[in-house]
N, C-alpha and C positions, 0 to 999 in steps of 0.2 A: 647400243646400250639402252635405247628407248623401249625395246621389247621387254615387257614385264617390269617397267621402270628400273631396269638395270639389275634386277634380282636374278640370280642363277640358282636353279634347283640343285640341291646336293646330290640328288639321284642321277643327275646328268653330268656334273663336273664338280670337283672339289678344288679349293685353292692350293697353290704350292705350299708345302710345309714351311711354317714360319712367316708366311705372308700375312700382315695385318689386314683384316677385312671387317666389314659389318656383317654380323650374323643374326638371323631371325629364328626365333623359337616360339611356336604357337603353344597354346595351353596343352598340358598333358591330360591324360584320362581322369586323374584325381583332382584336377584344378578347375576353377571357374572357367567356363568356356570363353569368357570375354578377356581372359588373361593372355598376354603375349609378352615377349621380351626381345629386345635387340641389344646386342653388345658388340664392342670392338674386341677382337681377339684373333687367335690363330688356330689352324687345324694341324694336329700332329698325330699321325698314325690312326688311331681309332677314337680320338676324342678331340673336343674343342676346349680351348682355354682362354678365359677373358683376361684383360690386362691387370686384374687384381688377383690372378692365380686360381680362380674358381674353374673347375672342369665340368664339362657337360658331355653326355653320351652322344656319340655320332648320330644315333637315330632320332634324337630330340630336335636337332637343328635341321630345318627344312630348306632354307635359302641363305644365300650370302651375296655380297657384292663388294667390289674393291672400294677402298677409301677414296673419297674425292681428292683432287689435287689441293694443295695448300693455297690459301689466298696470296695474291701477289703483293698487295699493299698493307 
């Protein structure tokens, strides 16, 4: 998990459908190049959906990683 700080390229592997993950989306062509976004959500078929119901094109999210384990105490 230490390789690439735990981030998995979407071009190499996608999460199981319905699995909550952290997703990373860099700036798109028409946005400020310094803009980026991370969200918690799921991947379903050809799109990503965050926990508030917003959907994102498959091609816009470049990396993801599993959620960390919950704290014990």
